[in-house]
N, CA, C, O and CB atoms as a CASP TS submission, in Angstrom:
PFRMAT TS
TARGET T0000
AUTHOR 0000-0000-0000
METHOD Language model
MODEL 1
PARENT N/A
ATOM      1  N   UNK     1     111.661 104.917 107.761  1.00  0.00           N
ATOM      2  CA  UNK     1     113.086 105.294 107.689  1.00  0.00           C
ATOM      3  C   UNK     1     113.554 105.880 109.020  1.00  0.00           C
ATOM      4  O   UNK     1     112.790 106.534 109.729  1.00  0.00           O
ATOM      5  CB  UNK     1     113.326 106.316 106.545  1.00  0.00           C
ATOM      6  N   UNK     2     114.787 105.640 109.335  1.00  0.00           N
ATOM      7  CA  UNK     2     115.314 106.178 110.597  1.00  0.00           C
ATOM      8  C   UNK     2     115.688 107.638 110.419  1.00  0.00           C
ATOM      9  O   UNK     2     116.057 108.075 109.328  1.00  0.00           O
ATOM     10  CB  UNK     2     116.540 105.364 111.079  1.00  0.00           C
ATOM     11  N   UNK     3     115.587 108.385 111.513  1.00  0.00           N
ATOM     12  CA  UNK     3     115.907 109.821 111.427  1.00  0.00           C
ATOM     13  C   UNK     3     117.373 110.016 111.041  1.00  0.00           C
ATOM     14  O   UNK     3     117.719 111.010 110.403  1.00  0.00           O
ATOM     15  CB  UNK     3     115.608 110.533 112.777  1.00  0.00           C
ATOM     16  N   UNK     4     118.228 109.082 111.422  1.00  0.00           N
ATOM     17  CA  UNK     4     119.653 109.233 111.113  1.00  0.00           C
ATOM     18  C   UNK     4     119.876 109.234 109.600  1.00  0.00           C
ATOM     19  O   UNK     4     120.818 109.850 109.103  1.00  0.00           O
ATOM     20  CB  UNK     4     120.476 108.103 111.774  1.00  0.00           C
ATOM     21  N   UNK     5     119.005 108.540 108.881  1.00  0.00           N
ATOM     22  CA  UNK     5     119.182 108.480 107.426  1.00  0.00           C
ATOM     23  C   UNK     5     118.557 109.693 106.764  1.00  0.00           C
ATOM     24  O   UNK     5     119.006 110.132 105.704  1.00  0.00           O
ATOM     25  CB  UNK     5     118.569 107.192 106.853  1.00  0.00           C
ATOM     26  N   UNK     6     117.520 110.235 107.390  1.00  0.00           N
ATOM     27  CA  UNK     6     116.815 111.364 106.755  1.00  0.00           C
ATOM     28  C   UNK     6     117.739 112.570 106.636  1.00  0.00           C
ATOM     29  O   UNK     6     118.513 112.861 107.547  1.00  0.00           O
ATOM     30  CB  UNK     6     115.549 111.743 107.562  1.00  0.00           C
ATOM     31  N   UNK     7     117.651 113.267 105.507  1.00  0.00           N
ATOM     32  CA  UNK     7     118.442 114.477 105.326  1.00  0.00           C
ATOM     33  C   UNK     7     119.866 114.189 104.906  1.00  0.00           C
ATOM     34  O   UNK     7     120.690 115.102 104.852  1.00  0.00           O
ATOM     35  CB  UNK     7     118.449 115.278 106.587  1.00  0.00           C
ATOM     36  N   UNK     8     120.171 112.942 104.608  1.00  0.00           N
ATOM     37  CA  UNK     8     121.540 112.625 104.195  1.00  0.00           C
ATOM     38  C   UNK     8     121.578 112.325 102.701  1.00  0.00           C
ATOM     39  O   UNK     8     120.539 112.192 102.055  1.00  0.00           O
ATOM     40  CB  UNK     8     122.093 111.424 105.002  1.00  0.00           C
ATOM     41  N   UNK     9     122.776 112.221 102.171  1.00  0.00           N
ATOM     42  CA  UNK     9     122.893 111.918 100.735  1.00  0.00           C
ATOM     43  C   UNK     9     122.318 110.538 100.446  1.00  0.00           C
ATOM     44  O   UNK     9     121.808 110.284  99.355  1.00  0.00           O
ATOM     45  CB  UNK     9     124.375 111.992 100.272  1.00  0.00           C
ATOM     46  N   UNK    10     122.406 109.648 101.434  1.00  0.00           N
ATOM     47  CA  UNK    10     121.873 108.297 101.218  1.00  0.00           C
ATOM     48  C   UNK    10     120.399 108.362 100.889  1.00  0.00           C
ATOM     49  O   UNK    10     119.930 107.692  99.969  1.00  0.00           O
ATOM     50  CB  UNK    10     122.101 107.413 102.455  1.00  0.00           C
ATOM     51  N   UNK    11     119.665 109.170 101.640  1.00  0.00           N
ATOM     52  CA  UNK    11     118.219 109.275 101.384  1.00  0.00           C
ATOM     53  C   UNK    11     117.978 109.804  99.975  1.00  0.00           C
ATOM     54  O   UNK    11     117.130 109.286  99.248  1.00  0.00           O
ATOM     55  CB  UNK    11     117.536 110.200 102.431  1.00  0.00           C
ATOM     56  N   UNK    12     118.720 110.831  99.594  1.00  0.00           N
ATOM     57  CA  UNK    12     118.521 111.404  98.252  1.00  0.00           C
ATOM     58  C   UNK    12     118.836 110.354  97.193  1.00  0.00           C
ATOM     59  O   UNK    12     118.135 110.251  96.186  1.00  0.00           O
ATOM     60  CB  UNK    12     119.413 112.665  98.044  1.00  0.00           C
ATOM     61  N   UNK    13     119.890 109.575  97.423  1.00  0.00           N
ATOM     62  CA  UNK    13     120.237 108.535  96.442  1.00  0.00           C
ATOM     63  C   UNK    13     119.107 107.524  96.341  1.00  0.00           C
ATOM     64  O   UNK    13     118.766 107.079  95.245  1.00  0.00           O
ATOM     65  CB  UNK    13     121.561 107.826  96.828  1.00  0.00           C
ATOM     66  N   UNK    14     118.520 107.154  97.490  1.00  0.00           N
ATOM     67  CA  UNK    14     117.412 106.191  97.469  1.00  0.00           C
ATOM     68  C   UNK    14     116.241 106.778  96.705  1.00  0.00           C
ATOM     69  O   UNK    14     115.609 106.096  95.898  1.00  0.00           O
ATOM     70  CB  UNK    14     116.980 105.806  98.905  1.00  0.00           C
ATOM     71  N   UNK    15     115.952 108.060  96.966  1.00  0.00           N
ATOM     72  CA  UNK    15     114.818 108.699  96.277  1.00  0.00           C
ATOM     73  C   UNK    15     115.085 108.737  94.779  1.00  0.00           C
ATOM     74  O   UNK    15     114.190 108.475  93.975  1.00  0.00           O
ATOM     75  CB  UNK    15     114.572 110.139  96.821  1.00  0.00           C
ATOM     76  N   UNK    16     116.314 109.062  94.407  1.00  0.00           N
ATOM     77  CA  UNK    16     116.640 109.129  92.969  1.00  0.00           C
ATOM     78  C   UNK    16     116.489 107.750  92.342  1.00  0.00           C
ATOM     79  O   UNK    16     115.918 107.617  91.260  1.00  0.00           O
ATOM     80  CB  UNK    16     118.088 109.667  92.747  1.00  0.00           C
ATOM     81  N   UNK    17     116.992 106.738  93.010  1.00  0.00           N
ATOM     82  CA  UNK    17     116.891 105.379  92.471  1.00  0.00           C
ATOM     83  C   UNK    17     115.431 104.971  92.373  1.00  0.00           C
ATOM     84  O   UNK    17     115.009 104.370  91.385  1.00  0.00           O
ATOM     85  CB  UNK    17     117.675 104.375  93.350  1.00  0.00           C
ATOM     86  N   UNK    18     114.658 105.301  93.410  1.00  0.00           N
ATOM     87  CA  UNK    18     113.232 104.937  93.402  1.00  0.00           C
ATOM     88  C   UNK    18     112.517 105.650  92.261  1.00  0.00           C
ATOM     89  O   UNK    18     111.735 105.036  91.536  1.00  0.00           O
ATOM     90  CB  UNK    18     112.563 105.289  94.758  1.00  0.00           C
ATOM     91  N   UNK    19     112.782 106.940  92.101  1.00  0.00           N
ATOM     92  CA  UNK    19     112.139 107.712  91.024  1.00  0.00           C
ATOM     93  C   UNK    19     112.576 107.145  89.679  1.00  0.00           C
ATOM     94  O   UNK    19     111.763 107.044  88.761  1.00  0.00           O
ATOM     95  CB  UNK    19     112.498 109.235  91.123  1.00  0.00           C
ATOM     96  N   UNK    20     113.833 106.776  89.550  1.00  0.00           N
ATOM     97  CA  UNK    20     114.330 106.224  88.288  1.00  0.00           C
ATOM     98  C   UNK    20     113.593 104.936  87.956  1.00  0.00           C
ATOM     99  O   UNK    20     113.210 104.714  86.807  1.00  0.00           O
ATOM    100  CB  UNK    20     115.852 105.968  88.361  1.00  0.00           C
ATOM    101  N   UNK    21     113.393 104.085  88.960  1.00  0.00           N
ATOM    102  CA  UNK    21     112.681 102.826  88.702  1.00  0.00           C
ATOM    103  C   UNK    21     111.248 103.114  88.304  1.00  0.00           C
ATOM    104  O   UNK    21     110.708 102.472  87.403  1.00  0.00           O
ATOM    105  CB  UNK    21     112.717 101.906  89.943  1.00  0.00           C
ATOM    106  N   UNK    22     110.631 104.075  88.970  1.00  0.00           N
ATOM    107  CA  UNK    22     109.227 104.405  88.657  1.00  0.00           C
ATOM    108  C   UNK    22     109.123 104.858  87.200  1.00  0.00           C
ATOM    109  O   UNK    22     108.252 104.397  86.462  1.00  0.00           O
ATOM    110  CB  UNK    22     108.684 105.521  89.617  1.00  0.00           C
ATOM    111  N   UNK    23     110.014 105.762  86.792  1.00  0.00           N
ATOM    112  CA  UNK    23     109.949 106.267  85.415  1.00  0.00           C
ATOM    113  C   UNK    23     110.235 105.132  84.437  1.00  0.00           C
ATOM    114  O   UNK    23     109.593 105.040  83.390  1.00  0.00           O
ATOM    115  CB  UNK    23     110.958 107.434  85.204  1.00  0.00           C
ATOM    116  N   UNK    24     111.181 104.277  84.766  1.00  0.00           N
ATOM    117  CA  UNK    24     111.518 103.173  83.865  1.00  0.00           C
ATOM    118  C   UNK    24     110.318 102.242  83.727  1.00  0.00           C
ATOM    119  O   UNK    24     110.031 101.752  82.634  1.00  0.00           O
ATOM    120  CB  UNK    24     112.757 102.393  84.382  1.00  0.00           C
ATOM    121  N   UNK    25     109.623 101.998  84.828  1.00  0.00           N
ATOM    122  CA  UNK    25     108.462 101.097  84.766  1.00  0.00           C
ATOM    123  C   UNK    25     107.345 101.748  83.960  1.00  0.00           C
ATOM    124  O   UNK    25     106.658 101.075  83.191  1.00  0.00           O
ATOM    125  CB  UNK    25     107.961 100.739  86.193  1.00  0.00           C
ATOM    126  N   UNK    26     107.161 103.059  84.134  1.00  0.00           N
ATOM    127  CA  UNK    26     106.087 103.736  83.396  1.00  0.00           C
ATOM    128  C   UNK    26     106.349 103.619  81.898  1.00  0.00           C
ATOM    129  O   UNK    26     105.411 103.500  81.110  1.00  0.00           O
ATOM    130  CB  UNK    26     105.978 105.233  83.816  1.00  0.00           C
ATOM    131  N   UNK    27     107.610 103.652  81.508  1.00  0.00           N
ATOM    132  CA  UNK    27     107.930 103.526  80.085  1.00  0.00           C
ATOM    133  C   UNK    27     107.765 102.075  79.693  1.00  0.00           C
ATOM    134  O   UNK    27     107.981 101.720  78.534  1.00  0.00           O
ATOM    135  CB  UNK    27     109.376 104.029  79.773  1.00  0.00           C
TER
END
């Protein structure tokens, strides 16, 4: 990831989406 993206809302949104997919797959 680029430093420009780190620490921004975009990164948090990506993390949330990634975590959501992980939990959905685990179920």
